[in-house]
N, C-alpha and C positions, 0 to 999 in steps of 0.2 A: 262478228266473230266473237264467240265468249274465250275468257282469258281465264284462264287458271294458274294461281300459284303454285309454289311448290309445297307449300302446309296445307294448303286446300285441298290437295289430290286424295287425302284419305277420306272427307268429309263428301267428296264429287264421287267415288267409289260407293261409298253407302248409298247414296243419293239413286245412284244407279242400280245399285243391286233391289233395293226397295221398288225402282221401277219395272225391274225386269218381271220380276215375282208379280206385282199386278198385273201386267200382261200375260204373264203364263198363268194366272188366275182365270183369267176370262178367255184366257182360249181354250182353255182343257176344262172350265166349270169346276174348281176344287174349291176345297175350303182353307184357305191359310190365314183366315184369320188371328190367332195366334199368333205366327212367328210374322206376319206385317207387323201385329202390333208391338212387338217384342223391337224390330226393325224400326220403328215410327218413335219408340221413345227413345230408342238408342241415337236417334239421329242430336235431336238438342243435345243433349249431353258430351259428346262428341266435339257437335260446334263450341261449345262452352270451355270446356278442356283446352282445345287448341288455341282458340282468341285469348283463354289467361295465360296463354304462357310464353306470347311471342317473345321472339327476339328484338332488341332494336333493330336490325335491318330489317326484320320480314314486319315491325310498324311500318318502317318508311317505305316498302314494299306496299302496303296494303292503303298508306296514304295517298301513293300515286299509282292507284291502282288506275286501267284504262276506264273500266266501268264504275267508276268511286260514282258517287252523284253532281251533279252541277248544279248551279246555281237555276239555273231554269227547271230542273227536278224537286227543287224546295220548294218553289214556288207553287208548283202543282200537287205539291203534298200538304204545305202548311195553308194554305189562305184559300180561300172560297171566293166565286162571285169577281173572278180577277177577269178586268177588263183594259187588253194592252191599249196605249196611244204610242202613236207612231211617228216618227219628224220632228226634226226642232226647228219645224217652219221658215227656214230660209235656204236650206240646201237641197239635203237629203235626210233619208232613214237609216241609220247606220245599226244593220243587225246586230254588232258586236254588243249592245247595250239596250236592252230590255225596260218595262216598265209603263205601269198603269196603277187604278186605283184597284182595291183590292180589302176584305175583310179578314180580320185576323180575331177566330173569337168573336165575332159577330158586331167586332169594332174596325169603321172604316182606316182603311193605311193607302200608301203610296207606296208600291215596290217599285226599286229598281236593281236591277241585276247587270252584271258581266254575261255572255252567252259565250258558250263552248261548244263544240259538235264532237260526234262521235266517231267518225271517219273522216277521210279528205274531204268529200263532197259537202260534209255541214263544216266542215271546217273551213273553207273557201267562202260559206256564203256569211259565216259572222266572223272571216280575216283573222282566224285565230284568235278571236277573244280579244284582238287587238284596236279600241275604239280609235273613228277617224275623228275629228273634229265636230261635225256633225252629231256622232255621238254626245260628245262632253256637253254639247248644246242643247243637246235633245234631253238629260240628263238635267241640267240644270232647269230648262226649262218646264220639265215634270217637279223640280222640287219647288219654283216658283207657282206654281200649280196648287201644290198642296199646302204651302202656306197661305194659300186665299180661302180656301176648303177649313182650315186649321186640322188639317189631318198629322199623324204623325209618319214619319218618314222610313221606312225601313229599307237598307241597301246595304246586297250582297255581291260581294265581291270575287272574283277565282280568275283573275288575268292576269299573263304576261306582261304587259303594262300598252301605254301607247304606242301608237302605229310611228315607225321611226322614217316612213317613205319619205320622200320630196311631194308629192300632193298633198301630203296631212302637212308639210309645212308650207307649202305655198297657201294654205287656208287656214293658216295660223294657228295653228296646233294651240302653240305655247298659250299666245294669246288667251285662246279658250279655255285651257284649264287652269291660269290666273283668276282670270275673272268667276269661276265655276267655284275658287276658294275665296274672293273678296266679296261673293251675292250671298253663300254659304252661311258667313257670319250674320248677315242680316237678317236670315229665316230666325222666325218668331214659334217654331214645330221643334218639337224633338225629334234627334235623329240616331236609329240606331244602327250601326253597321256590323259584319258580321266579314272577316275573313279567312279564308280556307289556310293561306299559308301566311307564315310572318313576314315574309319579305317584302310582300303585296301592300301591307300597311304604308309603305312610301312609295310603293308603285302608284297607286290607286286614292291618291287625295283629293282628285276631284268628284271625288264620292264620299268623303265623308268631313266633316268639320272639324277644322284643326283647333287645339283646343289652347282657349286665350290664357294669359296668367291667371286671373282670377274666375276661373273656369276650374282651379283645381279640386275643389271639392266633388265635382260633379264628374272628375274623370278617374278612371281606374286603372292604371297601370299596371299591366298584367303581367310584364314580361321583368321588366326594369328593377332591380330591388332598390335603387337609389329611388324611382318611381315610387314605390311600395312606401317608401317610408316618408317621403312628398306628401305623399296621399292620407298616412296618417298623421303627421302632426299637422296635416291643415286639420284634421278633422277635428283635432285635439285644440286648435285654436292657438298653436304654438308656430305656424307655417313661416309668419314673417320674422321671429325671433330665431328661426333658426338659420336662415339667410342674412350674409353681412351685405353692410349697405355698397353701394358705389365707394364710398370716399376709403371703404377697408382695403379697395385695391390698388390704389391711389398712393404713392411714395410720399413720405414728409419730407420737405428739405432739407431739413439736416440729417436724416437716413441717407437721402440720395448723394449727400456731398460725402458722408463717410464710405458709403459705398461706391464713390469714384462716379457716380451716374451723372446726366447730366439734368438739372429738372427745371420748367420752365421761370424765370422771376429770380432765382436764383445762380451766383456765381458756382461752377462745378467744372469738372472735367467733361469735355464732349466726349463720344466712344470714336475711337479711328476710323 
């Protein structure tokens, strides 16, 4: 079922008017070429003006549009020769996570994406995008396979989070996520992550590599201003000078005695 937002109604009305004129022209065999050409030229201008002047709330509505593209739509639009690989080779195949080999600009890659449905039936088939432990283990199997094949990994994430049910806990969902985090540090191929929403960066850690301290020059902190500053300092070679060492956070014995706090190995007043 088509969903039309309030600010999209002028575009929809213009499209319906153009379609009605096309039907009228065919039914009565009339020449309406100049009028249809004018309306066809007006449609992209109307669409451009509306989307260029959206309010913040309208932008949120558009970002949460029920018909917005899902990760599986990006897979079909961006990649060619996609060959899906199913199952975790241990328990079952979780449809909430899909993946397989594909080509991006004629270059082989491994694509891993979360999957969501358009209606209730599709959402029940993919568990509303919430992965079970077998989904995480399937993702890990595909990443390790990409590491053997020496191809980069592209991860497309749009998920509410892991499935919180009892069955998932009985199959050790926490262990599967922890193993993913550990094993992804051992991969030798690059990983490109794309998250549809900011909150999902924390929820989908099983599908993205966690940056190590010495990887600071390779990670772009997009949202956190302090992260951008640390990134720029790391590029200029002053990252180590800008961060105080562990000794800077420890109080000296004389300072601790002056402040009345106890320091190991020195006399001082213990807190009550």
